[in-house]
N, C-alpha and C positions, 0 to 999 in steps of 0.2 A: 584357630587362635585359642579357643577355650582349652583344647587339648594341650597346647603348649604351656599355658599357665598352670594347668592341673599337674602336668609332668614336672615342671620346675618346682612347684610347691612340694610335691611328693619327694623330690630329690633332697630338698632342703630339710624336710622333716625326717628323712631317713636317719639322719645323725642322732635323732632322739632315741633310736633303738639302743644306743649305748648308755643312755641315762639310767640312773638308779630308779627303782620303783618308788622312791620317796620324792622324786622330782615332779614338778608341775609341767605337764606336757602341753603342746600347742592346742590339741583338741579340747583341752579343759578351759581354754580362754573364754571369759565371760565378757560380753560387750553390753553397753547401755543402748546402743543403736545398731541396727543391722548395717553391715558394710558389704555391699554387693560388688564393689569394684574388683575387676580382675587384677590380680597382683601375685607376683611370684614369692613375696615375702610372707612368712608365717606371722601370726598375730603379734607376738611379743617383739619380734624383730621390727615390725612396723611401728610398734610403740616407741622404740628407740629413735627411729627416724622422725616420728612426729614430735617427740620431745626436743631433739636437737635442732629442729627447724622452727620451734615455737619462738614467739617474741620474748617470752620470759626467760628462755635459755640464753638468749643473746645478752641479757642484762646481768647474768652471773658475773661477767667480766669485771664489773666495777661495784661489787658488793663485798662488804667487809667480812673477813673471817674472824679475826680477833682485834686487830689494830686498825682503827678507822682513819687516823690522821698521821700515819707514819710515812715520811718521805723516803721510801726505799722500794725500788722496783722488784726486789727479791722476796718481799713479804707475800705470804699466801693470800690469795683472794678466793672467793667462793667458787669460781670456775675451776681453779686447780684442785680445790678440795674434792669436788664431786668426781673429778677424773681419777683422783687417787683412790677414792672409795670404790669406784667402778673397777679399777685394776686389781685392788686387793680382793674385792668380793668375787671377781671372776676367777682369780687364782684359787680361792677356797672352793668356789662352786665347781670348777673343773676337777679338782682333786676328789670332791665328794660326788661327782657325776650328777650335778644338778643342772638346771636349765640356765645357761649363761645369758641367753637373750633376755629372759625375764629379769635376771640379776642386773644386767646392764641398764635396762629400762628403769628399774626402781632406783638404782644408784645415781644415774644421771638426772633423774627427776626429783630426788628426795629432798633437795633444799630449794626448790622453785618458790616456795612460800616465804623464804627468808626476806627480812626487811633490810633497808639500808642501815648501816652501822651495827650489823650483827645482832647478838642477843640483847644488846642495850636497846636498840630500836624496837625489838620484839617486846621487851618489857614495857616500854612506854606505850605502845599501841594496845597492849593488853590492859594497861591501867585506864586508857581512854575507853575501851570497850566496856569495862566494868562500870566506869563512871556514867556512861551513857545508857547502860542497861541493854546492851546489844550482845551480851555473851562474853566469851573469852577469845583472845587471839593466840593461836598456836601455829607456829610456822609449818608444822606437818599437815595440819588440817587445811591451812591456807594453800599449801602446795597442791592438794587435791582440788580445791576450788579454782585455782589458777587454770588447771588443765580441763576440768570438767565443766565449769560454769563461766569463768571469765574469758578464756580463749575458746571454749566450747570445742575441745578436741576429743574425738572418740577413742579414749584410751581404755585398755582392758581393766576390768575390776581388780585383777590380781596385782597389776602394776600400781594402781591407785591405792590399794590396800597396803602394799609394801611401803609406799610413801607416807601414808597415814600412821603406820605403826612403827616407823623407823626409830624414833626416840633415842638418838645417839648419846643423849646426856645421862641415860639410865644404864648402869652397869650391872649385869646379871652374870651368874655362872651356869644358867640353864636357859637357853633361848629356845622356848617351845613355840609350837604353832597351834592354831585353831583350824584344823583340817576341814571341819564341817561348816565353816562360815559360809553364808550365802550372800548374794548381792544385797538382799534386804537387810541382813545383819550389818553388813558393811555400811550401808546408808544410815542405819540407826546409830552406829558407833561414830560416824562422822558428825552427826547432829549432836551427840552427847559430848564429844570433844570440844565443840564450840559453845556448849551451854552449861557444862558441868565442870567446875574447877578441878584441874589436874586429872581429868578422866583419861587423857591420852596415855598416862602411865599404866593404866589397867588393861589396855587392849593387846592382843597378840596378833601377829600377821597370820594370814590364811595359808601361807606357803613357807616351806623351809628356805626358799630363795629370799623371801622377805626377812627372815631371821639372819641370813648371811649378810645382807646389807646393813641391818640394824647393828650387828656386831662389827662389821667392817668400818662403819662410821667412826667408832671409837679408835680402832687400830690406825685409821688414816690421820686423825687429828692429834692423838696423844703425844706422839714424838715430833710431828711437824710443828706443832705450836711451841714446843721447846726450842726447836731450831730458830723459829722466828724471834722468840724472846731473846735468844743469844745474839742474833744479828743486831737487834735493836739495843742491846746492852741492858736489858731488863734483868737478866740473870747471867751467871757464868756456868759453864759446864760442870765446874767443880762444886757448884751449889746443889746439884741434883742429889736426891736422897739415895745413899749407897745401898740401903736395904732393898730398894726397888731395882736400881741399875745393875747390881751384881747378878740379877736373874734375867732382867729384860735387855740389858745393854744401856749405854749412856748416849746413844745417838739415834736419830730417826731410822736409819737403815737397819740397825740391829734390833731396835724395838719392833718395827714392822715385821721383820723376819721371825723373831722369837714368837710373837703373838700369833702370826699366821700359821706357822708350822705347828705350834702347840694346839691350836683349835682344830686343825685338820687331823692331827694324830688322835685327838680325844673325841672326835665326832664321827669317825668313819662308821657307817652302817647304823647310826643312831637316828631316832626321830626328832632329835633336838641337837643343838650345838653347845659345846662346853669347853672350858679351859681346864688344865690341871689345877689342883688347889694351889700349888706353889706359884705358878704364873698368875693365877687370878688374884691371889693375895698381894702380889707385887704390883699388879695393875691397879688395884684399889688404892694402894698407897701412893702410886705415882699420880693417879687422877686427882686424889685429894690434895696432893702437893701442888699440882698444876693449878687447881682451882684457887688455892690460897695465895700462891706466889705469882702466878701469871695472869689469870683471868680477872683478879681483883687488884692488879698492879696499877700504878699511877698512869702508865702508858696506855693500858687497855681501857681505862675509865676516863681517858682524856676528854674534856669538854662535855661530860655527862649531863650536867645541869643545863648547859647551853642547848644541847641537842634535845633534851626533854622539853624545854620551852619552845624551841623551834617546831618540833613535831606537834605540840598542842596548838600552836598558833596556825600552822599550815592546815591542820585538821579543821579549825574554825573557819578559815578562809575557804576551804574546799566545800564544806557543808553549805556555807552561804552561797557559793557559786552554783552548787547543785540545786538549791532551792529556787534559783533564778536561771536555770540552765538555758532556757530559750532566749534569754537576754544577752547571753555570752556571745562574743565574736566566734565565728566558726573556726577561726584559726587558733583559738584557745585550746591548749592540749587537753584540758579536762573535758571540754565539749566533744573533742574528737574521741576521747576514751569512752565517754558515755554513749555516744551514738554509734560507735563501732561494736557495741555489745548486742547480744540477742534481745529481742523484745521481752522474752521471759525473764532475763536477768534484770532489765530496767523496771519491769512491772513488779517483780517479787523481791527486790533488794532494797532495804532501807537506805536512804541517801547517806546516812552516817556510815553504814557498812561499805557503801560505794567509795566514800572518802577514804576509809581504812584500806580498801582494796587498792586504791590508786597510790596511796602513800607506801604501802608495803611492797608494791611492785617497783618502786623507784630505785635507781642506783644511787650510791652516795652522792656522786657529782650532780645528777639530775635533781635530787632533792635540794641540794644547796643552791643550784641555779634557780629553782622555783622560789626559794627563800629570797634570793636577790631580787627577783622580779615582783614579788608580792608583799615583802615585809620592809617597811620603811627603816632606813638607817642600818640595814643588815650589811655586814662586810665579811665575805667568805674568808678573806686572808686572816682575820682574827682567830679562826679555828686552827690554822696551821702554824701559828707562832709558837715557839718553844716556851 
């Protein structure tokens, strides 16, 4: 049987002979724990399977992308976004002869740390963390904690590093890598992201595959968010800035195609990824326009103050419950969450951080259900009224 597993692994890894010398190969995979299980799947391929079978991955389906309270089934949710990122990233990776397994693992896991209600929820949890003196909340670092500490899944360091460094909100025209990064350096960066304000903007991924996902995140959301805004009546297609659309296109399909082709053309055989100057300048302009007109629109910021109050209130309730955890009913969802974690997590994690972990992992609907059950006079329907 050992011969069978060895032969199958060898066959799967043979395809890596076609990869660029700039690609991260399976034999370079770094693990935190030894994994002696017989398996035909190479390390990064297994990372993909572990991620899509994780509990946190199932919760993507009801997490906000941009619009939290839109009554429209065609609006993008987080689960679709990560799939779009994965597809775009694999297209770029295949053309550049990079490791598609590693790319897919990073792409599918890159937003596992996102909160309910998108960046609005992330902002409020960060404010609580600072107020409580427990560091900073960044969804990229939280994604690493979800896999490494909260669900305790043995994921490769290169995959976790790509998640930590993805920073899709930052637009660059030279996506470089830190090829000499070690496991120890990765852990140092993870700690700094959680304890130093805006430190996540300073780090580079350790692989070119990580850079591909970082860049593909922007390609995936920039045009898709426009389509969602048009569907909801926030903007009209005619409103789009002509200076950008004459170069990139004025619909998601054209924008994705233009950006993907351009970055492939300009990055072949390079140690970094880059756009042409014309396309990059147009992308900057469109991203700034999106930020002003879409992300800060009335629809995107709907119920902002209400959600802020609810998150703060639920945080207080959860901290109180955790301080008296053994008095809770065993059927309480927080009790179940706490005692399903490792002893190391329970022993070494501040209860305020545990409360943050639990809130950040919630879907939009679950969070509101918790509000119904724990906050007096709360009415979920009030949030969905026009």
